[in-house]
C-alpha positions as CSV (number, residue, x, y, z in Angstrom):
1,M,-13.9,11.8,6.4
2,A,-15.2,11.7,2.8
3,K,-12.6,9.1,1.8
4,L,-13.6,6.8,4.7
5,K,-17.2,7.0,3.6
6,D,-16.1,6.0,0.1
7,V,-14.2,3.1,1.6
8,E,-17.2,2.0,3.6
9,R,-19.5,2.3,0.5
10,L,-17.1,0.2,-1.6
11,L,-16.9,-2.5,1.2
12,K,-20.7,-2.7,1.2
13,I,-20.8,-3.0,-2.6
14,H,-18.2,-5.7,-2.8
15,Y,-19.0,-7.7,0.4
16,G,-22.6,-6.8,1.2
17,D,-24.2,-5.1,4.2
18,K,-22.6,-7.7,6.6
19,W,-19.0,-6.9,5.6
20,T,-18.3,-6.0,9.2
21,E,-18.7,-9.7,10.1
22,N,-15.9,-10.7,7.8
23,E,-12.7,-11.2,9.9
24,K,-10.5,-10.5,6.9
25,L,-11.9,-7.0,6.8
26,S,-11.4,-6.3,10.6
27,F,-8.8,-3.6,9.8
28,Y,-11.4,-1.5,8.0
29,R,-14.0,-2.1,10.6
30,K,-11.6,-0.9,13.4
31,A,-10.4,2.1,11.3
32,L,-14.0,3.3,10.5
33,T,-15.0,2.8,14.2
34,M,-12.1,4.8,15.5
35,Q,-12.8,7.6,13.0
36,R,-16.5,7.7,14.1
37,I,-15.4,8.0,17.7
38,R,-13.0,10.8,16.9
39,A,-15.6,12.7,14.9
40,E,-18.1,12.4,17.8
41,D,-15.5,13.7,20.3
42,G,-14.5,16.5,17.9
43,D,-11.0,15.1,17.7
44,S,-9.1,15.6,14.4
45,G,-7.0,12.5,15.1
46,M,-3.8,14.5,15.2
47,N,-1.8,15.3,18.3
48,E,-0.6,18.8,19.0
49,E,2.8,18.2,17.5
50,Q,1.3,17.0,14.2
51,E,-1.0,20.0,14.1
52,L,1.9,22.4,14.5
53,L,3.8,20.6,11.7
54,C,0.9,21.0,9.4
55,E,0.6,24.7,9.6
56,P,1.1,26.6,6.3
57,M,4.5,28.1,5.7
58,E,5.4,31.3,4.0
59,E,6.4,30.9,0.4
60,S,10.0,31.5,-0.4
61,T,11.7,32.1,-3.7
62,E,15.0,30.9,-2.3
63,L,16.4,27.6,-3.7
64,R,17.1,25.2,-0.8
65,V,18.7,21.8,-1.1
């Protein structure tokens, strides 16, 4: 979430407070809006399969190729 806040801050610096009205920046507007909705809903943005894939693994000293 911190990175998205940085992106939004940079957009405001470079394009002004009305950057959301710039059609060329619609990707960022949509991404930030979706992230806000997920945060309000308590959704991490990952589905169950992704969450399982991201669990820490035990360290191994074996060399695997």
